[in-house]
N, CA, C, O and the ligand as a Tripos MOL2 file, in Angstrom:
@<TRIPOS>MOLECULE
protein
  305   303    77     0     0
PROTEIN
NO_CHARGES

@<TRIPOS>ATOM
      1 N         143.0210   28.5970   79.7420 N.3       1 MET1
      2 CA        142.6020   29.5480   78.6990 C.3       1 MET1
      3 C         143.2200   30.9170   78.9270 C.2       1 MET1
      4 O         143.1790   31.4600   80.0310 O.2       1 MET1
      5 N         143.7890   31.4620   77.8700 N.am      2 LYS2
      6 CA        144.3560   32.8120   77.9400 C.3       2 LYS2
      7 C         143.6950   33.6800   76.8790 C.2       2 LYS2
      8 O         143.1370   33.1680   75.9090 O.2       2 LYS2
      9 N         143.7600   34.9810   77.0640 N.am      3 PHE3
     10 CA        143.1900   35.9130   76.0980 C.3       3 PHE3
     11 C         144.3080   36.4820   75.2380 C.2       3 PHE3
     12 O         145.2750   37.0540   75.7410 O.2       3 PHE3
     13 N         144.1550   36.3120   73.9340 N.am      4 PHE4
     14 CA        145.2250   36.7030   73.0210 C.3       4 PHE4
     15 C         144.8620   37.9310   72.1890 C.2       4 PHE4
     16 O         143.7030   38.1720   71.8510 O.2       4 PHE4
     17 N         145.8970   38.6860   71.8800 N.am      5 TYR5
     18 CA        145.7570   39.8980   71.0730 C.3       5 TYR5
     19 C         146.7730   39.8650   69.9350 C.2       5 TYR5
     20 O         147.8530   39.2870   70.0540 O.2       5 TYR5
     21 N         146.3920   40.5040   68.8300 N.am      6 LEU6
     22 CA        147.2820   40.6310   67.6810 C.3       6 LEU6
     23 C         147.6730   42.0860   67.5430 C.2       6 LEU6
     24 O         146.8160   42.9650   67.4590 O.2       6 LEU6
     25 N         148.9670   42.3340   67.5200 N.am      7 SER7
     26 CA        149.4430   43.6970   67.3400 C.3       7 SER7
     27 C         149.0060   44.2280   65.9790 C.2       7 SER7
     28 O         149.0360   43.4980   64.9890 O.2       7 SER7
     29 N         148.6060   45.4810   65.9260 N.am      8 SER8
     30 CA        148.2410   46.0790   64.6380 C.3       8 SER8
     31 C         149.4010   46.8950   64.0780 C.2       8 SER8
     32 O         149.2690   47.5570   63.0480 O.2       8 SER8
     33 N         150.5270   46.8400   64.7600 N.am      9 ARG9
     34 CA        151.7460   47.4870   64.2530 C.3       9 ARG9
     35 C         152.8230   46.4390   64.0560 C.2       9 ARG9
     36 O         153.0320   45.5940   64.9280 O.2       9 ARG9
     37 N         153.5170   46.4810   62.9150 N.am     10 PRO10
     38 CA        154.5620   45.4850   62.6580 C.3      10 PRO10
     39 C         155.7770   45.6850   63.5670 C.2      10 PRO10
     40 O         156.0970   46.8110   63.9480 O.2      10 PRO10
     41 N         156.4510   44.5790   63.9110 N.am     11 ASN11
     42 CA        157.7170   44.6850   64.6350 C.3      11 ASN11
     43 C         158.8380   44.9970   63.6400 C.2      11 ASN11
     44 O         158.5760   45.2690   62.4680 O.2      11 ASN11
     45 N         160.0790   44.9550   64.1080 N.am     12 LYS12
     46 CA        161.1810   45.3680   63.2420 C.3      12 LYS12
     47 C         161.3990   44.4180   62.0610 C.2      12 LYS12
     48 O         162.0730   44.7670   61.0930 O.2      12 LYS12
     49 N         160.8220   43.2170   62.1500 N.am     13 ASP13
     50 CA        160.9170   42.2660   61.0410 C.3      13 ASP13
     51 C         159.7190   42.3660   60.0980 C.2      13 ASP13
     52 O         159.6040   41.5880   59.1510 O.2      13 ASP13
     53 N         158.8240   43.3300   60.3610 N.am     14 GLY14
     54 CA        157.6470   43.4930   59.5200 C.3      14 GLY14
     55 C         156.5500   42.4870   59.8160 C.2      14 GLY14
     56 O         155.6480   42.2850   59.0030 O.2      14 GLY14
     57 N         156.6270   41.8500   60.9880 N.am     15 LEU15
     58 CA        155.6260   40.8580   61.3910 C.3      15 LEU15
     59 C         154.7600   41.4120   62.5240 C.2      15 LEU15
     60 O         155.1800   42.2880   63.2800 O.2      15 LEU15
     61 N         153.5530   40.8830   62.6180 N.am     16 PHE16
     62 CA        152.6040   41.3470   63.6270 C.3      16 PHE16
     63 C         152.5280   40.3080   64.7500 C.2      16 PHE16
     64 O         152.0990   39.1760   64.5280 O.2      16 PHE16
     65 N         152.9400   40.6950   65.9340 N.am     17 GLU17
     66 CA        153.1040   39.7260   67.0120 C.3      17 GLU17
     67 C         151.7920   39.4310   67.7350 C.2      17 GLU17
     68 O         150.9460   40.3030   67.9350 O.2      17 GLU17
     69 N         151.6650   38.1650   68.1160 N.am     18 ILE18
     70 CA        150.5420   37.7080   68.9340 C.3      18 ILE18
     71 C         151.0010   37.6940   70.3910 C.2      18 ILE18
     72 O         152.0670   37.1670   70.7070 O.2      18 ILE18
     73 N         150.1950   38.2730   71.2710 N.am     19 HIS19
     74 CA        150.5400   38.3110   72.6940 C.3      19 HIS19
     75 C         149.3700   37.8320   73.5300 C.2      19 HIS19
     76 O         148.2130   38.0020   73.1470 O.2      19 HIS19
     77 N         149.6710   37.2360   74.6660 N.am     20 ASP20
     78 CA        148.5890   37.0090   75.6130 C.3      20 ASP20
     79 C         148.4340   38.2600   76.4850 C.2      20 ASP20
     80 O         149.3260   39.1050   76.5500 O.2      20 ASP20
     81 N         147.3020   38.3550   77.1370 N.am     21 ARG21
     82 CA        146.9470   39.5890   77.8350 C.3      21 ARG21
     83 C         147.9410   39.9610   78.9300 C.2      21 ARG21
     84 O         148.0920   41.1350   79.2670 O.2      21 ARG21
     85 N         148.6140   38.9640   79.4810 N.am     22 GLU22
     86 CA        149.5390   39.2200   80.5890 C.3      22 GLU22
     87 C         150.9360   39.6170   80.1320 C.2      22 GLU22
     88 O         151.7830   39.9610   80.9570 O.2      22 GLU22
     89 N         151.1850   39.5720   78.8250 N.am     23 CYS23
     90 CA        152.5470   39.8050   78.3390 C.3      23 CYS23
     91 C         153.0060   41.2350   78.6040 C.2      23 CYS23
     92 O         152.2640   42.1940   78.3970 O.2      23 CYS23
     93 N         154.2370   41.3500   79.0620 N.am     24 GLU24
     94 CA        154.7690   42.6870   79.3470 C.3      24 GLU24
     95 C         155.0890   43.4600   78.0630 C.2      24 GLU24
     96 O         155.2550   44.6790   78.0900 O.2      24 GLU24
     97 N         155.1750   42.7400   76.9440 N.am     25 LEU25
     98 CA        155.5080   43.3780   75.6700 C.3      25 LEU25
     99 C         154.2810   43.7040   74.8240 C.2      25 LEU25
    100 O         154.4170   44.1650   73.6910 O.2      25 LEU25
    101 N         153.0960   43.4720   75.3570 N.am     26 ILE26
    102 CA        151.8760   43.6880   74.5730 C.3      26 ILE26
    103 C         151.7240   45.1800   74.2500 C.2      26 ILE26
    104 O         151.9680   46.0340   75.1030 O.2      26 ILE26
    105 N         151.3150   45.4860   73.0050 N.am     27 PRO27
    106 CA        151.1190   46.9030   72.6460 C.3      27 PRO27
    107 C         149.9290   47.4830   73.4120 C.2      27 PRO27
    108 O         149.0870   46.7350   73.9100 O.2      27 PRO27
    109 N         149.8580   48.8060   73.5070 N.am     28 ASP28
    110 CA        148.7280   49.3860   74.2310 C.3      28 ASP28
    111 C         147.4300   49.1960   73.4340 C.2      28 ASP28
    112 O         147.4510   48.7870   72.2730 O.2      28 ASP28
    113 N         146.3040   49.5030   74.0860 N.am     29 ALA29
    114 CA        144.9750   49.1430   73.5630 C.3      29 ALA29
    115 C         144.7170   49.6460   72.1460 C.2      29 ALA29
    116 O         143.9750   49.0180   71.3910 O.2      29 ALA29
    117 N         145.3140   50.7590   71.7850 N.am     30 LEU30
    118 CA        145.0710   51.3280   70.4530 C.3      30 LEU30
    119 C         145.7960   50.5730   69.3560 C.2      30 LEU30
    120 O         145.4430   50.6760   68.1820 O.2      30 LEU30
    121 N         146.8120   49.8120   69.7420 N.am     31 ASN31
    122 CA        147.6770   49.1750   68.7400 C.3      31 ASN31
    123 C         147.5670   47.6520   68.7370 C.2      31 ASN31
    124 O         148.5230   46.9510   68.4060 O.2      31 ASN31
    125 N         146.4030   47.1550   69.1040 N.am     32 ARG32
    126 CA        146.2210   45.6970   69.1060 C.3      32 ARG32
    127 C         144.7620   45.3640   68.8080 C.2      32 ARG32
    128 O         143.8610   46.1700   69.0420 O.2      32 ARG32
    129 N         144.5510   44.1380   68.2770 N.am     33 ASP33
    130 CA        143.2100   43.6300   68.0070 C.3      33 ASP33
    131 C         142.9830   42.3930   68.8430 C.2      33 ASP33
    132 O         143.8800   41.5610   68.9860 O.2      33 ASP33
    133 N         141.7940   42.2650   69.3950 N.am     34 TYR34
    134 CA        141.4660   41.1130   70.2290 C.3      34 TYR34
    135 C         141.2500   39.8750   69.3550 C.2      34 TYR34
    136 O         140.4710   39.9100   68.4030 O.2      34 TYR34
    137 N         141.9410   38.7890   69.6810 N.am     35 LEU35
    138 CA        141.7880   37.5400   68.9340 C.3      35 LEU35
    139 C         140.7560   36.6260   69.5900 C.2      35 LEU35
    140 O         139.9340   36.0140   68.9080 O.2      35 LEU35
    141 N         140.8060   36.5410   70.9090 N.am     36 GLY36
    142 CA        139.8770   35.6720   71.6290 C.3      36 GLY36
    143 C         140.6180   34.7990   72.6150 C.2      36 GLY36
    144 O         141.8410   34.8820   72.7270 O.2      36 GLY36
    145 N         139.8780   33.9500   73.3390 N.am     37 PRO37
    146 CA        140.4980   33.0410   74.2890 C.3      37 PRO37
    147 C         140.9810   31.7610   73.6010 C.2      37 PRO37
    148 O         140.2510   31.1530   72.8180 O.2      37 PRO37
    149 N         142.2150   31.3610   73.9030 N.am     38 PHE38
    150 CA        142.7920   30.1440   73.3280 C.3      38 PHE38
    151 C         143.6030   29.4190   74.3960 C.2      38 PHE38
    152 O         144.0120   30.0100   75.3960 O.2      38 PHE38
    153 N         143.8260   28.1280   74.1640 N.am     39 ASN39
    154 CA        144.6380   27.3480   75.1060 C.3      39 ASN39
    155 C         146.1020   27.7120   75.0360 C.2      39 ASN39
    156 O         146.8150   27.6520   76.0380 O.2      39 ASN39
    157 N         146.5570   28.0940   73.8410 N.am     40 ASN40
    158 CA        147.9780   28.4110   73.6860 C.3      40 ASN40
    159 C         148.1820   29.2850   72.4440 C.2      40 ASN40
    160 O         147.2550   29.5400   71.6750 O.2      40 ASN40
    161 N         149.4210   29.7290   72.2810 N.am     41 GLY41
    162 CA        149.7530   30.6170   71.1820 C.3      41 GLY41
    163 C         149.5330   29.9960   69.8190 C.2      41 GLY41
    164 O         149.1980   30.6870   68.8560 O.2      41 GLY41
    165 N         149.7220   28.6940   69.7430 N.am     42 LYS42
    166 CA        149.5660   27.9970   68.4700 C.3      42 LYS42
    167 C         148.1260   28.0990   67.9520 C.2      42 LYS42
    168 O         147.8920   28.2980   66.7600 O.2      42 LYS42
    169 N         147.1730   27.9580   68.8740 N.am     43 GLU43
    170 CA        145.7650   28.0740   68.4820 C.3      43 GLU43
    171 C         145.4190   29.5130   68.1230 C.2      43 GLU43
    172 O         144.6600   29.7640   67.1870 O.2      43 GLU43
    173 N         145.9810   30.4520   68.8730 N.am     44 ALA44
    174 CA        145.7580   31.8660   68.5760 C.3      44 ALA44
    175 C         146.3250   32.2030   67.2020 C.2      44 ALA44
    176 O         145.7680   33.0230   66.4740 O.2      44 ALA44
    177 N         147.4360   31.5620   66.8580 N.am     45 MET45
    178 CA        148.0970   31.7770   65.5810 C.3      45 MET45
    179 C         147.1800   31.4410   64.4160 C.2      45 MET45
    180 O         147.1680   32.1420   63.4040 O.2      45 MET45
    181 N         146.4120   30.3650   64.5610 N.am     46 ARG46
    182 CA        145.4990   29.9430   63.4960 C.3      46 ARG46
    183 C         144.4830   31.0460   63.1920 C.2      46 ARG46
    184 O         144.2120   31.3630   62.0340 O.2      46 ARG46
    185 N         143.9370   31.6150   64.2540 N.am     47 LYS47
    186 CA        142.9640   32.7060   64.1070 C.3      47 LYS47
    187 C         143.6460   33.9600   63.5440 C.2      47 LYS47
    188 O         143.1200   34.6260   62.6520 O.2      47 LYS47
    189 N         144.8170   34.2580   64.0830 N.am     48 ALA48
    190 CA        145.5190   35.4710   63.6620 C.3      48 ALA48
    191 C         145.8670   35.4290   62.1810 C.2      48 ALA48
    192 O         145.7870   36.4450   61.4900 O.2      48 ALA48
    193 N         146.2500   34.2660   61.7000 N.am     49 LYS49
    194 CA        146.6230   34.1230   60.2870 C.3      49 LYS49
    195 C         145.4500   34.4130   59.3610 C.2      49 LYS49
    196 O         145.6380   34.8620   58.2300 O.2      49 LYS49
    197 N         144.2340   34.1510   59.8480 N.am     50 SER50
    198 CA        143.0570   34.4330   59.0270 C.3      50 SER50
    199 C         142.7970   35.9420   58.9460 C.2      50 SER50
    200 O         142.1360   36.4210   58.0240 O.2      50 SER50
    201 N         143.3280   36.6830   59.9280 N.am     51 MET51
    202 CA        143.1630   38.1360   59.9390 C.3      51 MET51
    203 C         144.3480   38.8350   59.2870 C.2      51 MET51
    204 O         144.1930   39.8550   58.6160 O.2      51 MET51
    205 N         145.5290   38.2710   59.4940 N.am     52 ASN52
    206 CA        146.7490   38.9110   59.0210 C.3      52 ASN52
    207 C         147.7870   37.8370   58.7080 C.2      52 ASN52
    208 O         148.2430   37.1070   59.5880 O.2      52 ASN52
    209 N         148.1400   37.7660   57.4430 N.am     53 ASP53
    210 CA        149.0400   36.7080   56.9990 C.3      53 ASP53
    211 C         150.4520   36.8440   57.5800 C.2      53 ASP53
    212 O         151.2220   35.8840   57.5730 O.2      53 ASP53
    213 N         150.7830   38.0200   58.0750 N.am     54 SER54
    214 CA        152.1180   38.2680   58.6180 C.3      54 SER54
    215 C         152.1560   38.1310   60.1350 C.2      54 SER54
    216 O         153.0580   38.6670   60.7790 O.2      54 SER54
    217 N         151.2020   37.4300   60.7080 N.am     55 ALA55
    218 CA        151.1850   37.2460   62.1560 C.3      55 ALA55
    219 C         152.3180   36.3150   62.5900 C.2      55 ALA55
    220 O         152.6770   35.3860   61.8670 O.2      55 ALA55
    221 N         152.8770   36.5700   63.7730 N.am     56 CYS56
    222 CA        153.8950   35.6810   64.3280 C.3      56 CYS56
    223 C         153.7100   35.6310   65.8440 C.2      56 CYS56
    224 O         153.0400   36.4880   66.4210 O.2      56 CYS56
    225 N         154.2980   34.6360   66.4760 N.am     57 LEU57
    226 CA        154.1760   34.4950   67.9180 C.3      57 LEU57
    227 C         155.2100   35.3490   68.6410 C.2      57 LEU57
    228 O         156.3740   35.3990   68.2420 O.2      57 LEU57
    229 N         154.7840   36.0140   69.6950 N.am     58 CYS58
    230 CA        155.7130   36.7680   70.5310 C.3      58 CYS58
    231 C         156.6900   35.7970   71.1890 C.2      58 CYS58
    232 O         156.2910   34.7500   71.7010 O.2      58 CYS58
    233 N         157.9760   36.1570   71.1690 N.am     59 ARG59
    234 CA        158.9810   35.2620   71.7420 C.3      59 ARG59
    235 C         158.9150   35.2300   73.2630 C.2      59 ARG59
    236 O         159.3510   34.2650   73.8890 O.2      59 ARG59
    237 N         158.3760   36.2740   73.8470 N.am     60 SER60
    238 CA        158.3090   36.3300   75.3040 C.3      60 SER60
    239 C         157.1470   35.5050   75.8630 C.2      60 SER60
    240 O         157.3510   34.6770   76.7510 O.2      60 SER60
    241 N         155.9340   35.7220   75.3520 N.am     61 CYS61
    242 CA        154.7660   35.0680   75.9720 C.3      61 CYS61
    243 C         154.3030   33.8190   75.2310 C.2      61 CYS61
    244 O         153.5880   33.0040   75.8130 O.2      61 CYS61
    245 N         154.6850   33.6420   73.9680 N.am     62 CYS62
    246 CA        154.1680   32.5160   73.1840 C.3      62 CYS62
    247 C         155.2210   31.4530   72.9030 C.2      62 CYS62
    248 O         154.9210   30.4340   72.2830 O.2      62 CYS62
    249 N         156.4470   31.6790   73.3520 N.am     63 ASN63
    250 CA        157.4880   30.6710   73.1610 C.3      63 ASN63
    251 C         157.2250   29.4890   74.0850 C.2      63 ASN63
    252 O         157.1370   29.6530   75.3020 O.2      63 ASN63
    253 N         157.1020   28.3040   73.5090 N.am     64 VAL64
    254 CA        156.6780   27.1260   74.2700 C.3      64 VAL64
    255 C         157.6630   26.7860   75.3840 C.2      64 VAL64
    256 O         157.2560   26.5190   76.5150 O.2      64 VAL64
    257 N         158.9560   26.7950   75.0670 N.am     65 ALA65
    258 CA        159.9760   26.4360   76.0470 C.3      65 ALA65
    259 C         159.9610   27.4250   77.2160 C.2      65 ALA65
    260 O         160.0120   27.0400   78.3840 O.2      65 ALA65
    261 N         159.8900   28.7000   76.8650 N.am     66 PHE66
    262 CA        159.8700   29.7270   77.8990 C.3      66 PHE66
    263 C         158.6350   29.5870   78.7860 C.2      66 PHE66
    264 O         158.7110   29.6960   80.0100 O.2      66 PHE66
    265 N         157.4990   29.3430   78.1390 N.am     67 GLN67
    266 CA        156.2420   29.2570   78.8560 C.3      67 GLN67
    267 C         156.2380   28.0860   79.8430 C.2      67 GLN67
    268 O         155.7070   28.1990   80.9480 O.2      67 GLN67
    269 N         156.8320   26.9680   79.4360 N.am     68 ALA68
    270 CA        156.8810   25.8040   80.3060 C.3      68 ALA68
    271 C         157.6190   26.1320   81.6030 C.2      68 ALA68
    272 O         157.1800   25.7550   82.6890 O.2      68 ALA68
    273 N         158.7260   26.8270   81.4810 N.am     69 VAL69
    274 CA        159.5030   27.2460   82.6490 C.3      69 VAL69
    275 C         158.6830   28.2040   83.5100 C.2      69 VAL69
    276 O         158.6550   28.1020   84.7360 O.2      69 VAL69
    277 N         158.0230   29.1300   82.8350 N.am     70 PHE70
    278 CA        157.2570   30.1550   83.5340 C.3      70 PHE70
    279 C         156.1030   29.5380   84.3220 C.2      70 PHE70
    280 O         155.8840   29.8740   85.4860 O.2      70 PHE70
    281 N         155.3680   28.6310   83.6750 N.am     71 VAL71
    282 CA        154.2220   27.9940   84.3250 C.3      71 VAL71
    283 C         154.6780   27.1780   85.5250 C.2      71 VAL71
    284 O         154.0430   27.1840   86.5800 O.2      71 VAL71
    285 N         155.7880   26.4760   85.3420 N.am     72 LYS72
    286 CA        156.3090   25.6380   86.4210 C.3      72 LYS72
    287 C         156.6740   26.4810   87.6490 C.2      72 LYS72
    288 O         156.3290   26.1310   88.7780 O.2      72 LYS72
    289 N         157.3670   27.5820   87.4150 N.am     73 SER73
    290 CA        157.7790   28.4090   88.5470 C.3      73 SER73
    291 C         156.5750   29.0670   89.2070 C.2      73 SER73
    292 O         156.6030   29.3960   90.3930 O.2      73 SER73
    293 N         155.5070   29.2560   88.4140 N.am     74 ASN74
    294 CA        154.2850   29.8520   88.9310 C.3      74 ASN74
    295 C         153.5530   28.9430   89.9080 C.2      74 ASN74
    296 O         152.8690   29.4120   90.8170 O.2      74 ASN74
    297 N         153.7030   27.6460   89.7110 N.am     75 GLN75
    298 CA        152.9540   26.6960   90.5160 C.3      75 GLN75
    299 C         153.6850   26.3170   91.8050 C.2      75 GLN75
    300 O         153.1210   25.6380   92.6620 O.2      75 GLN75
    301 N         154.8930   26.7390   91.9370 N.am     76 ASP76
    302 CA        155.6520   26.3910   93.1480 C.3      76 ASP76
    303 C         155.0660   27.0570   94.3930 C.2      76 ASP76
    304 O         155.5820   26.8710   95.4950 O.2      76 ASP76
    305 ZN        154.0920   38.6900   74.1640 Zn       77 ZN77
@<TRIPOS>BOND
     1     1     2 1
     2     2     3 1
     3     3     4 2
     4     3     5 am
     5     5     6 1
     6     6     7 1
     7     7     8 2
     8     7     9 am
     9     9    10 1
    10    10    11 1
    11    11    12 2
    12    11    13 am
    13    13    14 1
    14    14    15 1
    15    15    16 2
    16    15    17 am
    17    17    18 1
    18    18    19 1
    19    19    20 2
    20    19    21 am
    21    21    22 1
    22    22    23 1
    23    23    24 2
    24    23    25 am
    25    25    26 1
    26    26    27 1
    27    27    28 2
    28    27    29 am
    29    29    30 1
    30    30    31 1
    31    31    32 2
    32    31    33 am
    33    33    34 1
    34    34    35 1
    35    35    36 2
    36    35    37 am
    37    37    38 1
    38    38    39 1
    39    39    40 2
    40    39    41 am
    41    41    42 1
    42    42    43 1
    43    43    44 2
    44    43    45 am
    45    45    46 1
    46    46    47 1
    47    47    48 2
    48    47    49 am
    49    49    50 1
    50    50    51 1
    51    51    52 2
    52    51    53 am
    53    53    54 1
    54    54    55 1
    55    55    56 2
    56    55    57 am
    57    57    58 1
    58    58    59 1
    59    59    60 2
    60    59    61 am
    61    61    62 1
    62    62    63 1
    63    63    64 2
    64    63    65 am
    65    65    66 1
    66    66    67 1
    67    67    68 2
    68    67    69 am
    69    69    70 1
    70    70    71 1
    71    71    72 2
    72    71    73 am
    73    73    74 1
    74    74    75 1
    75    75    76 2
    76    75    77 am
    77    77    78 1
    78    78    79 1
    79    79    80 2
    80    79    81 am
    81    81    82 1
    82    82    83 1
    83    83    84 2
    84    83    85 am
    85    85    86 1
    86    86    87 1
    87    87    88 2
    88    87    89 am
    89    89    90 1
    90    90    91 1
    91    91    92 2
    92    91    93 am
    93    93    94 1
    94    94    95 1
    95    95    96 2
    96    95    97 am
    97    97    98 1
    98    98    99 1
    99    99   100 2
   100    99   101 am
   101   101   102 1
   102   102   103 1
   103   103   104 2
   104   103   105 am
   105   105   106 1
   106   106   107 1
   107   107   108 2
   108   107   109 am
   109   109   110 1
   110   110   111 1
   111   111   112 2
   112   111   113 am
   113   113   114 1
   114   114   115 1
   115   115   116 2
   116   115   117 am
   117   117   118 1
   118   118   119 1
   119   119   120 2
   120   119   121 am
   121   121   122 1
   122   122   123 1
   123   123   124 2
   124   123   125 am
   125   125   126 1
   126   126   127 1
   127   127   128 2
   128   127   129 am
   129   129   130 1
   130   130   131 1
   131   131   132 2
   132   131   133 am
   133   133   134 1
   134   134   135 1
   135   135   136 2
   136   135   137 am
   137   137   138 1
   138   138   139 1
   139   139   140 2
   140   139   141 am
   141   141   142 1
   142   142   143 1
   143   143   144 2
   144   143   145 am
   145   145   146 1
   146   146   147 1
   147   147   148 2
   148   147   149 am
   149   149   150 1
   150   150   151 1
   151   151   152 2
   152   151   153 am
   153   153   154 1
   154   154   155 1
   155   155   156 2
   156   155   157 am
   157   157   158 1
   158   158   159 1
   159   159   160 2
   160   159   161 am
   161   161   162 1
   162   162   163 1
   163   163   164 2
   164   163   165 am
   165   165   166 1
   166   166   167 1
   167   167   168 2
   168   167   169 am
   169   169   170 1
   170   170   171 1
   171   171   172 2
   172   171   173 am
   173   173   174 1
   174   174   175 1
   175   175   176 2
   176   175   177 am
   177   177   178 1
   178   178   179 1
   179   179   180 2
   180   179   181 am
   181   181   182 1
   182   182   183 1
   183   183   184 2
   184   183   185 am
   185   185   186 1
   186   186   187 1
   187   187   188 2
   188   187   189 am
   189   189   190 1
   190   190   191 1
   191   191   192 2
   192   191   193 am
   193   193   194 1
   194   194   195 1
   195   195   196 2
   196   195   197 am
   197   197   198 1
   198   198   199 1
   199   199   200 2
   200   199   201 am
   201   201   202 1
   202   202   203 1
   203   203   204 2
   204   203   205 am
   205   205   206 1
   206   206   207 1
   207   207   208 2
   208   207   209 am
   209   209   210 1
   210   210   211 1
   211   211   212 2
   212   211   213 am
   213   213   214 1
   214   214   215 1
   215   215   216 2
   216   215   217 am
   217   217   218 1
   218   218   219 1
   219   219   220 2
   220   219   221 am
   221   221   222 1
   222   222   223 1
   223   223   224 2
   224   223   225 am
   225   225   226 1
   226   226   227 1
   227   227   228 2
   228   227   229 am
   229   229   230 1
   230   230   231 1
   231   231   232 2
   232   231   233 am
   233   233   234 1
   234   234   235 1
   235   235   236 2
   236   235   237 am
   237   237   238 1
   238   238   239 1
   239   239   240 2
   240   239   241 am
   241   241   242 1
   242   242   243 1
   243   243   244 2
   244   243   245 am
   245   245   246 1
   246   246   247 1
   247   247   248 2
   248   247   249 am
   249   249   250 1
   250   250   251 1
   251   251   252 2
   252   251   253 am
   253   253   254 1
   254   254   255 1
   255   255   256 2
   256   255   257 am
   257   257   258 1
   258   258   259 1
   259   259   260 2
   260   259   261 am
   261   261   262 1
   262   262   263 1
   263   263   264 2
   264   263   265 am
   265   265   266 1
   266   266   267 1
   267   267   268 2
   268   267   269 am
   269   269   270 1
   270   270   271 1
   271   271   272 2
   272   271   273 am
   273   273   274 1
   274   274   275 1
   275   275   276 2
   276   275   277 am
   277   277   278 1
   278   278   279 1
   279   279   280 2
   280   279   281 am
   281   281   282 1
   282   282   283 1
   283   283   284 2
   284   283   285 am
   285   285   286 1
   286   286   287 1
   287   287   288 2
   288   287   289 am
   289   289   290 1
   290   290   291 1
   291   291   292 2
   292   291   293 am
   293   293   294 1
   294   294   295 1
   295   295   296 2
   296   295   297 am
   297   297   298 1
   298   298   299 1
   299   299   300 2
   300   299   301 am
   301   301   302 1
   302   302   303 1
   303   303   304 2
@<TRIPOS>SUBSTRUCTURE
     1 MET1         2 RESIDUE 1 A MET
     2 LYS2         6 RESIDUE 1 A LYS
     3 PHE3        10 RESIDUE 1 A PHE
     4 PHE4        14 RESIDUE 1 A PHE
     5 TYR5        18 RESIDUE 1 A TYR
     6 LEU6        22 RESIDUE 1 A LEU
     7 SER7        26 RESIDUE 1 A SER
     8 SER8        30 RESIDUE 1 A SER
     9 ARG9        34 RESIDUE 1 A ARG
    10 PRO10       38 RESIDUE 1 A PRO
    11 ASN11       42 RESIDUE 1 A ASN
    12 LYS12       46 RESIDUE 1 A LYS
    13 ASP13       50 RESIDUE 1 A ASP
    14 GLY14       54 RESIDUE 1 A GLY
    15 LEU15       58 RESIDUE 1 A LEU
    16 PHE16       62 RESIDUE 1 A PHE
    17 GLU17       66 RESIDUE 1 A GLU
    18 ILE18       70 RESIDUE 1 A ILE
    19 HIS19       74 RESIDUE 1 A HIS
    20 ASP20       78 RESIDUE 1 A ASP
    21 ARG21       82 RESIDUE 1 A ARG
    22 GLU22       86 RESIDUE 1 A GLU
    23 CYS23       90 RESIDUE 1 A CYS
    24 GLU24       94 RESIDUE 1 A GLU
    25 LEU25       98 RESIDUE 1 A LEU
    26 ILE26      102 RESIDUE 1 A ILE
    27 PRO27      106 RESIDUE 1 A PRO
    28 ASP28      110 RESIDUE 1 A ASP
    29 ALA29      114 RESIDUE 1 A ALA
    30 LEU30      118 RESIDUE 1 A LEU
    31 ASN31      122 RESIDUE 1 A ASN
    32 ARG32      126 RESIDUE 1 A ARG
    33 ASP33      130 RESIDUE 1 A ASP
    34 TYR34      134 RESIDUE 1 A TYR
    35 LEU35      138 RESIDUE 1 A LEU
    36 GLY36      142 RESIDUE 1 A GLY
    37 PRO37      146 RESIDUE 1 A PRO
    38 PHE38      150 RESIDUE 1 A PHE
    39 ASN39      154 RESIDUE 1 A ASN
    40 ASN40      158 RESIDUE 1 A ASN
    41 GLY41      162 RESIDUE 1 A GLY
    42 LYS42      166 RESIDUE 1 A LYS
    43 GLU43      170 RESIDUE 1 A GLU
    44 ALA44      174 RESIDUE 1 A ALA
    45 MET45      178 RESIDUE 1 A MET
    46 ARG46      182 RESIDUE 1 A ARG
    47 LYS47      186 RESIDUE 1 A LYS
    48 ALA48      190 RESIDUE 1 A ALA
    49 LYS49      194 RESIDUE 1 A LYS
    50 SER50      198 RESIDUE 1 A SER
    51 MET51      202 RESIDUE 1 A MET
    52 ASN52      206 RESIDUE 1 A ASN
    53 ASP53      210 RESIDUE 1 A ASP
    54 SER54      214 RESIDUE 1 A SER
    55 ALA55      218 RESIDUE 1 A ALA
    56 CYS56      222 RESIDUE 1 A CYS
    57 LEU57      226 RESIDUE 1 A LEU
    58 CYS58      230 RESIDUE 1 A CYS
    59 ARG59      234 RESIDUE 1 A ARG
    60 SER60      238 RESIDUE 1 A SER
    61 CYS61      242 RESIDUE 1 A CYS
    62 CYS62      246 RESIDUE 1 A CYS
    63 ASN63      250 RESIDUE 1 A ASN
    64 VAL64      254 RESIDUE 1 A VAL
    65 ALA65      258 RESIDUE 1 A ALA
    66 PHE66      262 RESIDUE 1 A PHE
    67 GLN67      266 RESIDUE 1 A GLN
    68 ALA68      270 RESIDUE 1 A ALA
    69 VAL69      274 RESIDUE 1 A VAL
    70 PHE70      278 RESIDUE 1 A PHE
    71 VAL71      282 RESIDUE 1 A VAL
    72 LYS72      286 RESIDUE 1 A LYS
    73 SER73      290 RESIDUE 1 A SER
    74 ASN74      294 RESIDUE 1 A ASN
    75 GLN75      298 RESIDUE 1 A GLN
    76 ASP76      302 RESIDUE 1 A ASP
    77 ZN77       305 GROUP 0 **** ****
């Protein structure tokens, strides 16, 4: 379980990024809304879409391929 946040400021594509709490790219506390605990970015996305139709997944913390590599190296 991770804690996810939705940026309240659009990125350069006009989309609002979803980040997990550990993401280095997460906006500061004033510029994000708490989504809740989810197993992955995809589940957080479902909630975020109900709040903001322009929500998108952060490429750094919510990208599945990247995350798989990251988790694996973490467990070594
Ligand atoms: Zn992120």
